[in-house]
C-alpha positions in Angstrom: 5.4 -12.6 -49.8 7.4 -11.9 -46.7 6.4 -14.2 -43.8 6.3 -11.8 -40.8 5.7 -14.6 -38.3 8.7 -16.5 -39.6 10.9 -13.4 -39.2 9.6 -12.8 -35.7 10.3 -16.4 -34.8 13.9 -16.3 -36.1 14.4 -13.0 -34.2 13.3 -14.5 -31.0 15.5 -17.6 -31.5 18.5 -15.4 -32.1 17.8 -13.3 -29.0 17.5 -16.5 -26.9 20.7 -17.9 -28.5 22.7 -14.8 -27.7 21.3 -14.7 -24.1 22.2 -18.4 -23.4 25.6 -18.0 -25.1 26.3 -15.1 -22.7 25.4 -17.2 -19.7 27.6 -20.1 -20.8 30.6 -17.9 -21.5 30.6 -16.2 -18.1 33.7 -17.1 -16.1 33.3 -20.0 -13.7 34.3 -17.7 -10.9 31.3 -15.4 -11.3 28.4 -16.3 -9.1 25.0 -16.1 -10.8 21.7 -15.6 -9.1 18.1 -16.3 -10.2 17.7 -12.9 -11.7 20.4 -13.6 -14.3 18.1 -16.1 -16.0 15.2 -13.9 -16.9 14.8 -13.6 -20.7 13.7 -10.5 -22.6 10.0 -10.5 -23.3 8.8 -11.0 -26.9 6.0 -8.6 -27.5 2.7 -10.2 -28.6 1.7 -6.9 -30.3 3.4 -3.5 -30.8 4.3 -1.6 -27.7 1.9 1.2 -27.0 1.8 4.4 -24.9 -1.4 6.2 -26.0 -4.8 5.4 -24.8 -3.8 3.1 -22.0 -3.4 3.6 -18.2 -0.1 3.9 -16.5 2.6 6.2 -15.2 5.7 6.8 -17.3 7.5 3.8 -15.8 4.9 1.5 -17.3 4.8 2.8 -20.9 5.3 1.9 -23.7 4.2 -1.6 -23.0 2.7 -4.7 -24.5 -0.9 -4.7 -23.2 -1.3 -8.3 -24.6 1.3 -9.6 -22.2 -0.4 -11.4 -19.3 -3.7 -10.1 -18.0 -4.8 -6.5 -17.9 -7.7 -4.1 -18.6 -5.6 -1.7 -20.7 -8.2 1.1 -20.7 -9.3 0.5 -17.1 -12.9 0.2 -18.1 -13.6 -2.5 -15.5 -10.9 -4.2 -13.6 -7.6 -4.2 -11.8 -5.9 -7.6 -11.6 -3.6 -9.3 -9.0 -2.2 -12.7 -8.0 -2.1 -15.2 -10.8 -0.9 -18.7 -11.4 -1.0 -20.5 -14.8 -2.1 -24.0 -15.5 -1.9 -25.7 -18.9 -4.8 -28.0 -19.9 -4.7 -31.2 -22.1 -5.6 -29.2 -25.2 -2.7 -26.8 -24.9 -4.6 -23.8 -23.6 -3.3 -21.8 -20.7 -5.5 -20.9 -17.7 -4.7 -18.1 -15.3 -6.4 -18.2 -11.9 -6.1 -14.8 -10.2 -8.1 -12.1 -8.4 -9.7 -8.8 -9.6 -11.6 -5.8 -8.2 -13.4 -2.9 -9.8 -11.2 0.0 -10.9 -13.9 2.2 -9.2 -12.1 1.3 -6.0 -8.6 2.4 -5.0 -5.9 -0.3 -4.7 -5.9 0.0 -0.9 -9.7 -0.6 -0.8 -9.9 -3.0 -3.7 -7.7 -5.8 -2.6 -9.4 -6.3 0.8 -12.9 -5.0 0.2 -13.6 -6.0 -3.4 -11.2 -8.8 -4.4 -12.8 -11.8 -6.1 -11.4 -15.0 -7.6 -11.4 -15.1 -11.4 -10.3 -17.1 -14.4 -8.7 -16.2 -17.7 -7.6 -18.1 -20.8 -5.0 -17.8 -23.5 -3.7 -19.8 -26.4 -0.2 -18.4 -25.7 1.5 -18.6 -22.3 2.6 -14.9 -22.7 -1.0 -13.8 -23.4 -3.3 -12.2 -24.2 -5.4 -13.7 -21.4 -9.2 -13.2 -21.8 -11.2 -12.7 -18.6 -13.8 -15.4 -18.4 -15.4 -14.3 -15.1 -15.6 -15.4 -11.5 -14.5 -18.8 -10.3 -17.1 -19.3 -7.6 -19.8 -16.6 -8.0 -22.3 -18.4 -5.8 -20.0 -18.7 -2.8 -19.8 -15.5 -0.7 -20.4 -13.4 -3.8 -17.1 -14.7 -5.4 -14.8 -13.4 -2.7 -11.2 -14.4 -3.3 -7.6 -13.2 -2.8 -4.1 -14.7 -3.0 -5.8 -16.9 -5.6 -3.8 -19.6 -7.3 -4.6 -22.6 -9.5 -3.1 -26.0 -9.9 -3.6 -29.5 -11.3 -4.2 -32.1 -8.6 -2.6 -35.6 -8.5 -5.9 -37.1 -9.6 -6.1 -34.8 -12.7 -8.8 -32.4 -11.4 -8.2 -28.7 -11.4 -8.0 -26.8 -8.1 -8.2 -23.1 -7.2 -7.2 -21.8 -3.8 -8.0 -18.6 -1.9 -6.6 -17.2 1.4 -5.9 -13.9 3.1 -9.6 -12.7 2.9 -10.9 -16.2 3.7 -9.9 -19.0 6.0 -8.0 -20.9 3.2 -10.4 -22.8 0.9 -9.9 -25.1 -2.0 -12.4 -25.3 -4.9 -12.2 -28.1 -7.5 -13.5 -28.9 -11.0 -13.1 -31.6 -13.6 -12.7 -28.9 -16.2 -10.2 -26.0 -16.2 -13.2 -23.8 -17.1 -15.3 -24.8 -14.1 -17.7 -24.8 -12.6 -15.6 -24.8 -9.4 -17.2 -26.2 -6.3 -16.0 -25.8 -2.7 -14.1 -28.9 -1.6 -13.4 -27.6 1.9 -11.1 -25.6 4.2 -7.4 -26.4 4.4 -6.7 -28.3 7.6 -3.4 -27.8 9.6 -1.7 -30.0 12.2 0.7 -27.8 14.2 2.9 -30.9 14.9 4.6 -29.2 17.8 5.1 -25.9 16.0 3.3 -22.6 16.6 0.0 -22.5 14.7 0.8 -18.9 13.9 3.2 -20.3 11.2 0.1 -21.4 9.3 -2.7 -19.1 10.3 -3.2 -15.6 11.7 -3.6 -15.8 15.5 -7.2 -15.7 16.7 -7.8 -15.6 20.4 -11.3 -17.1 20.2 -10.5 -19.7 17.6 -6.7 -20.3 17.7 -6.7 -23.0 15.1 -9.1 -21.4 12.6 -7.6 -18.0 11.7 -7.1 -17.0 8.1 -4.3 -18.4 6.1 -2.3 -16.1 3.8 -0.2 -16.2 0.7 -1.0 -20.0 0.3 1.0 -21.8 -2.4 0.6 -25.6 -2.9 3.0 -27.8 -4.7 2.5 -31.3 -6.0 5.5 -33.3 -4.8 7.1 -36.1 -6.9 6.2 -38.6 -4.2 2.5 -38.0 -4.5 2.1 -35.8 -1.4 1.2 -32.1 -1.2 3.4 -29.4 0.1 2.1 -26.0 1.3 3.8 -22.8 2.2 2.1 -19.7 3.4 3.3 -16.2 4.4 5.6 -17.4 7.2 7.6 -19.6 4.7 7.2 -22.5 7.1 6.9 -25.8 5.2 3.8 -28.0 5.6 3.2 -31.5 4.2 0.0 -33.4 3.6 0.0 -37.2 3.3 -3.8 -37.3 3.0 -4.8 -35.2 0.0 -5.0 -31.6 -1.0 -7.1 -30.5 2.0 -4.7 -32.0 4.5 -4.2 -32.0 7.4 -0.9 -30.4 6.6 1.7 -31.0 9.2 4.0 -28.1 9.9 7.5 -29.6 9.5 9.8 -26.6 9.6 10.1 -23.1 11.0 10.7 -20.1 8.7 13.3 -20.9 6.1 15.3 -17.8 6.8 15.4 -18.3 10.6 18.9 -19.7 10.5 20.1 -16.7 8.5 20.1 -13.8 11.0 21.7 -11.5 8.5 18.5 -11.6 6.5 15.4 -9.6 7.6 13.4 -11.6 10.0 10.1 -9.7 9.7 7.9 -8.2 7.0 8.5 -11.1 4.6 5.7 -12.3 2.3 4.6 -13.8 -1.0 6.6 -17.0 -1.1 6.4 -19.1 -4.2 7.6 -22.7 -4.4 8.5 -25.2 -7.2 10.5 -28.3 -7.8 13.1 -28.5 -10.7 16.5 -29.9 -11.3 16.2 -32.2 -8.2 15.7 -29.3 -5.8 12.9 -27.7 -4.0 12.9 -23.9 -4.5 11.4 -21.0 -2.6 11.4 -17.3 -3.4 9.9 -14.8 -1.0 9.7 -11.0 -0.9 10.9 -8.6 1.8 8.4 -5.9 0.9 10.0 -2.8 2.7 13.2 -3.2 0.5 11.4 -4.7 -2.5 13.9 -7.5 -2.4 13.2 -11.2 -3.1 15.4 -14.0 -1.7 16.0 -17.4 -3.1 16.4 -20.7 -1.1 16.8 -24.3 -2.2 16.5 -27.6 -0.4 17.0 -31.3 -1.3 14.5 -32.6 1.2 12.3 -29.5 1.8 12.6 -29.9 5.6 15.7 -28.7 7.3 18.4 -28.1 4.8 17.2 -24.9 3.2 20.2 -23.1 1.7 20.3 -19.4 0.9 21.1 -18.8 -2.8 21.2 -15.1 -2.7 18.9 -12.3 -3.9 16.5 -13.5 -6.5 15.7 -10.0 -7.7 15.6 -6.5 -6.3 13.3 -4.0 -7.8 15.6 -0.9 -7.7 18.6 -2.8 -9.0 17.4 -5.3 -11.6 15.2 -4.6 -14.6 13.5 -7.9 -15.4 10.6 -6.4 -17.5 12.7 -5.9 -20.6 11.5 -6.4 -24.1 13.5 -7.8 -27.0 13.9 -4.3 -28.4 15.5 -3.1 -25.2 12.4 -1.2 -23.9 12.1 -1.5 -20.1 9.0 -1.3 -17.9 10.1 -0.3 -14.4 6.9 -1.1 -12.4 6.7 0.6 -9.0 5.8 -2.6 -7.1 6.5 -6.1 -8.2 4.9 -8.8 -6.0 3.1 -12.2 -5.9 5.7 -14.2 -8.0 4.7 -17.6 -9.2 6.7 -20.1 -11.3 5.4 -22.0 -14.3 7.1 -25.4 -14.7 6.9 -27.5 -17.8 8.9 -30.6 -18.6 10.7 -30.3 -15.3 12.0 -26.8 -15.6 10.7 -23.3 -15.0 9.9 -21.6 -18.3 8.1 -18.5 -17.1 7.5 -16.4 -14.0 4.3 -14.5 -13.3 4.2 -11.2 -11.4 1.6 -8.8 -10.0 2.6 -5.3 -10.8 1.4 -1.7 -10.2 2.6 1.5 -11.8 2.6 3.7 -8.7 2.7 3.3 -4.9 -0.3 1.4 -3.7 -1.6 4.4 -1.8 -1.4 6.5 -5.0 -3.7 4.3 -7.0 -7.1 5.9 -6.4 -10.6 5.1 -7.7 -11.4 5.9 -11.3 -7.9 7.3 -12.0 -5.2 6.5 -14.6 -3.3 4.0 -12.4 -3.9 0.3 -12.0 -2.4 -3.2 -11.7 -2.0 -6.1 -14.0 -0.3 -9.5 -14.2 2.9 -9.9 -16.3 4.5 -13.0 -17.7 8.3 -13.1 -18.1 10.3 -15.9 -19.9 13.0 -17.7 -17.9 15.9 -19.9 -19.0 15.1 -22.7 -16.6 17.1 -25.5 -18.3 20.3 -23.5 -18.0 19.4 -22.3 -14.5 18.9 -25.9 -13.2 22.1 -27.1 -14.9 24.1 -24.3 -13.3 22.8 -25.0 -9.9 23.7 -28.7 -10.2 27.3 -27.6 -11.0 27.7 -25.4 -7.9 
């Protein structure tokens, strides 16, 4: 009997081998950027077009990749960060809102923190419900998850809230409110950490919060401004602002309308990627000390030029908006990126229509990426 799983595995290995061989045989003079290390996506089930939502740019697709409600019976999904538990299961902490709301209304009127689980990092992720249903009716946006230094699981929400952290001994919850993130301006403008609020200047909402466990046991936080903050006193802080915006010393780059930074540590470097939303262009920076020496590494990916959602058979999904990137690191290297995507312009996604958003997982050649950066 033919072993289809074995054939599928050999096909994937051959695809990865050819991809890595192509990277290694590029001339030393050719400068590569982060986008060159995305790998074709191996479908978890046959690609489908019929009976699912989506504009032409989003079909055919693998509805088992990442997290989605393929028939839009209930939810639109956004955000998303993956945490692996001790049993090898993958937990995605994200946000969702009812498809009975438009995207424009859903994200800021109906968004709630949620949790999904998969046996495979690529998916299918199964929606397990709200993360904190008893706290403000589950409200949550810019939701991420992480494993704390003490082994507990944490989920973070910002944008619609002040910037809170919930914790649990189990990746499945229940998640209980630990408290609000505290910030020490440390001589910098508090606006780098929180929206300005005339009546409560130190207590405005945080936005786009990402938290990184540093190798030295401290916590590093970056929000929408891309300013770096460090806590010596646990995950709640206080986080001292220790730098201005990472792009400030690069006047040739857009200085406004930047958002959605993601951070990780690999290959001896701190990395940050953020998005300039008007041009749908993401930029990549690295630092050895995460304080003052942020070096611009070039465009990470640009929606209209690079096609990163490509399957092993050559099929491409050209999502209209690609946002909220997060990096999944295992054994010291990025293995996958997670993206929030939508098939049409955000204002075109109406209530109860055939358009929606989902979370996509894309493989990444992190070992080769880190090696190449070290050789530059």
